[in-house]
C-alpha positions as CSV (number, residue, x, y, z in Angstrom):
1,X,14.2,60.4,-61.2
2,X,13.0,59.9,-64.7
3,X,15.2,56.9,-65.0
4,X,13.6,55.4,-61.9
5,X,10.1,55.9,-63.4
6,X,11.3,54.3,-66.6
7,X,12.7,51.3,-64.8
8,X,9.5,51.0,-62.7
9,X,7.4,51.2,-65.8
10,X,9.4,48.5,-67.5
11,X,9.0,46.3,-64.4
12,X,5.3,46.9,-64.3
13,X,4.9,46.0,-68.0
14,X,6.9,42.9,-67.6
15,X,4.9,41.9,-64.6
16,X,1.6,42.5,-66.4
17,X,2.9,40.5,-69.4
18,X,3.9,37.7,-67.1
19,X,0.5,37.6,-65.4
20,X,-1.3,37.5,-68.8
21,X,1.0,34.7,-70.0
22,X,0.4,32.7,-66.8
23,X,-3.3,33.2,-67.0
24,X,-3.3,32.0,-70.6
25,X,-1.4,28.9,-69.7
26,X,-4.0,28.2,-67.0
27,X,-6.8,28.7,-69.5
28,X,-5.2,26.4,-72.0
29,X,-4.7,23.7,-69.4
30,X,-8.4,23.9,-68.5
31,X,-9.3,23.6,-72.2
32,X,-7.1,20.5,-72.5
33,X,-8.8,19.0,-69.4
34,X,-12.3,19.7,-70.8
35,X,-11.3,18.3,-74.2
36,X,-10.0,15.1,-72.6
37,X,-13.3,14.8,-70.6
38,X,-15.2,14.8,-74.0
39,X,-12.9,12.0,-75.3
40,X,-13.4,10.0,-72.1
41,X,-17.2,10.4,-72.4
42,X,-17.2,9.0,-76.0
43,X,-14.9,6.2,-75.0
44,X,-17.2,5.2,-72.1
45,X,-20.2,5.3,-74.4
46,X,-18.5,3.0,-76.8
47,X,-17.5,0.6,-74.0
48,X,-21.1,0.5,-72.9
49,X,-22.3,-0.6,-76.3
50,X,-20.0,-3.6,-76.6
51,X,-21.6,-6.1,-74.2
52,X,-25.0,-5.8,-76.0
53,X,-23.2,-6.1,-79.3
54,X,-21.4,-9.2,-78.2
55,X,-24.6,-10.8,-76.9
56,X,-26.4,-10.1,-80.2
57,X,-23.7,-11.7,-82.3
58,X,-23.4,-14.6,-79.8
59,X,-27.0,-15.4,-80.5
60,X,-26.1,-16.3,-84.1
61,X,-22.5,-17.5,-83.8
62,X,-22.3,-19.4,-80.5
63,X,-19.3,-21.3,-81.6
64,X,-17.1,-18.1,-81.9
65,X,-16.3,-18.3,-78.2
66,X,-12.6,-17.2,-78.6
67,X,-13.6,-14.0,-80.4
68,X,-16.1,-13.1,-77.8
69,X,-13.7,-13.7,-75.0
70,X,-11.0,-11.6,-76.7
71,X,-13.4,-8.7,-77.2
72,X,-14.5,-8.9,-73.5
73,X,-10.9,-8.9,-72.3
74,X,-9.8,-6.1,-74.5
75,X,-12.8,-4.0,-73.6
76,X,-12.1,-4.5,-69.8
77,X,-8.4,-3.5,-70.3
78,X,-9.3,-0.4,-72.3
79,X,-12.1,0.6,-69.9
80,X,-9.7,0.2,-67.0
81,X,-6.9,2.3,-68.5
82,X,-7.2,5.5,-66.4
83,X,-3.7,6.8,-66.8
84,X,-2.3,9.3,-69.3
85,X,-3.7,9.8,-72.8
86,X,-0.8,7.8,-74.2
87,X,-1.6,4.9,-72.0
88,X,-5.3,5.1,-73.0
89,X,-4.4,5.2,-76.6
90,X,-2.1,2.1,-76.2
91,X,-5.0,0.2,-74.7
92,X,-7.3,1.2,-77.6
93,X,-5.2,-0.7,-80.1
94,X,-5.9,-4.3,-78.9
95,X,-9.5,-3.4,-78.2
96,X,-10.2,-2.1,-81.8
97,X,-8.4,-5.1,-83.3
98,X,-10.7,-7.5,-81.3
99,X,-13.7,-5.4,-82.3
100,X,-12.7,-5.8,-85.9
101,X,-12.7,-9.6,-85.5
102,X,-16.2,-9.4,-84.1
103,X,-17.5,-7.6,-87.1
104,X,-15.7,-10.0,-89.4
105,X,-17.7,-12.8,-87.7
106,X,-20.9,-10.8,-88.3
107,X,-20.2,-10.7,-92.0
108,X,-20.6,-14.4,-92.2
109,X,-24.2,-14.4,-91.0
110,X,-26.7,-12.6,-93.3
111,X,-29.5,-13.1,-90.8
112,X,-27.5,-11.3,-88.2
113,X,-26.8,-8.4,-90.5
114,X,-30.5,-8.0,-90.9
115,X,-31.3,-8.1,-87.2
116,X,-32.8,-4.8,-86.1
117,X,-31.0,-4.8,-82.8
118,X,-27.7,-5.4,-84.4
119,X,-28.3,-2.6,-87.0
120,X,-29.2,-0.2,-84.2
121,X,-26.1,-1.0,-82.2
122,X,-23.8,-0.8,-85.2
123,X,-25.3,2.6,-86.1
124,X,-24.8,3.9,-82.6
125,X,-21.3,2.6,-82.6
126,X,-20.5,4.4,-85.9
127,X,-22.0,7.7,-84.5
128,X,-20.0,7.3,-81.4
129,X,-16.8,6.8,-83.4
130,X,-17.5,10.0,-85.4
131,X,-17.9,12.0,-82.2
132,X,-14.8,10.4,-80.8
133,X,-12.7,11.4,-83.8
134,X,-14.1,15.0,-83.5
135,X,-13.2,15.2,-79.8
136,X,-9.8,13.8,-80.5
137,X,-9.0,16.4,-83.1
138,X,-10.2,19.2,-80.8
139,X,-8.1,17.8,-77.9
140,X,-4.9,17.4,-80.0
141,X,-5.3,21.0,-81.4
142,X,-5.4,22.4,-77.9
143,X,-2.4,20.3,-76.8
144,X,-0.4,21.4,-79.9
145,X,-1.1,25.1,-79.1
146,X,-0.2,24.7,-75.4
147,X,3.1,22.8,-76.2
148,X,4.0,25.4,-78.8
149,X,3.7,28.2,-76.2
150,X,5.9,26.2,-73.8
151,X,8.7,26.3,-76.3
152,X,8.3,29.9,-77.6
153,X,10.0,32.9,-76.0
154,X,9.1,34.7,-73.8
155,X,6.2,32.5,-72.7
156,X,8.7,29.7,-72.1
157,X,10.2,31.8,-69.3
158,X,6.8,31.8,-67.5
159,X,6.4,28.1,-68.2
160,X,9.7,27.4,-66.6
161,X,9.1,29.6,-63.6
162,X,5.7,27.9,-62.8
163,X,6.7,24.4,-63.9
164,X,4.2,23.9,-66.7
165,X,4.8,20.5,-68.3
166,X,4.0,19.5,-72.0
167,X,0.7,17.8,-72.5
168,X,0.3,14.5,-74.1
169,X,-1.4,13.9,-77.5
170,X,-4.0,11.3,-77.8
171,X,-2.5,9.5,-80.8
172,X,-4.4,6.8,-82.6
173,X,-2.5,3.5,-82.6
174,X,-1.3,2.0,-85.9
175,X,-4.0,-0.7,-85.8
176,X,-6.7,1.9,-85.9
177,X,-4.9,4.2,-88.3
178,X,-4.3,1.5,-90.9
179,X,-7.6,-0.4,-90.5
180,X,-9.9,2.4,-89.5
181,X,-13.0,2.2,-87.4
182,X,-14.9,-1.1,-87.8
183,X,-17.4,-0.9,-90.6
184,X,-19.9,-3.4,-91.8
185,X,-21.4,-3.3,-95.2
186,X,-25.1,-4.1,-94.9
187,X,-25.9,-3.8,-98.6
188,X,-27.1,-6.9,-100.3
189,X,-25.0,-7.7,-103.4
190,X,-27.1,-7.7,-106.6
191,X,-27.6,-11.1,-108.1
192,X,-25.8,-11.8,-111.4
193,X,-28.2,-11.3,-114.3
194,X,-29.3,-14.6,-115.7
195,X,-29.1,-14.9,-119.5
196,X,-32.4,-15.9,-121.0
197,X,-32.4,-19.4,-122.4
198,X,-31.9,-19.7,-126.1
199,X,-35.2,-20.3,-127.9
200,X,-35.6,-23.8,-129.3
201,X,-34.8,-24.2,-133.0
202,X,-38.0,-24.5,-135.0
203,X,-38.8,-28.1,-136.0
204,X,-38.4,-28.8,-139.7
205,X,-41.8,-29.3,-141.4
206,X,-42.6,-32.9,-142.2
207,X,-42.6,-33.6,-145.9
208,X,-45.3,-35.7,-147.3
209,X,-45.1,-37.8,-150.5
210,X,-47.3,-36.4,-153.3
211,X,-50.5,-38.4,-153.8
212,X,-50.3,-41.3,-156.3
213,X,-52.2,-40.8,-159.5
214,X,-55.4,-42.9,-159.9
215,X,-54.8,-46.4,-161.0
216,X,-51.1,-46.4,-160.0
217,X,-49.8,-49.4,-158.0
218,X,-49.2,-48.6,-154.3
219,X,-45.8,-47.5,-153.3
220,X,-43.5,-50.1,-151.9
221,X,-43.1,-49.9,-148.1
222,X,-40.0,-48.1,-146.9
223,X,-37.2,-50.5,-145.9
224,X,-36.7,-50.9,-142.2
225,X,-34.1,-48.7,-140.6
226,X,-30.9,-50.6,-140.2
């Protein structure tokens, strides 16, 4: 009888551990889902800023039509990527590369860089990029913890029983990792100091012939300059 109670006790403990492990998997999946929603919110906010940014730059650089079209196409492709995090990250690469070209165009127009609307849009874009990077790190941290539990024993047993699948990281493409978020330097370079002109050399004082003594014949005129 004691053996039966021991066996029943072990079964109950295993069942409780299994329930706790399962519930933790569910909690982690919901955390990943919420973290991805935060990333999606920041991505949408960035996409909404781009049309106004393009129109502002277009007002100063109307001939850069190819750049504007490339940004518009890349934005539409990235905004329409509604698949997995890996697919979304892949769509971000061309978009960020096109956005970098747009800011390179802006660098050539000092009047544009002083435009208040452009300054406000660039500031908002920079703030959005910071929030996006924070959301990405939070999301990837939750994915890493979830995937680690999928591989660790004994939680891997529960994961296999209930068919929990590994979550995908939101990896930054190489274009963004190497170049970074688009930045524009709005500082005005200081002008090179101008050296003061050398002061003119003082003119040599004119020498006058001493006065002739009284009764002396006048001095002969100076010979004409040859």
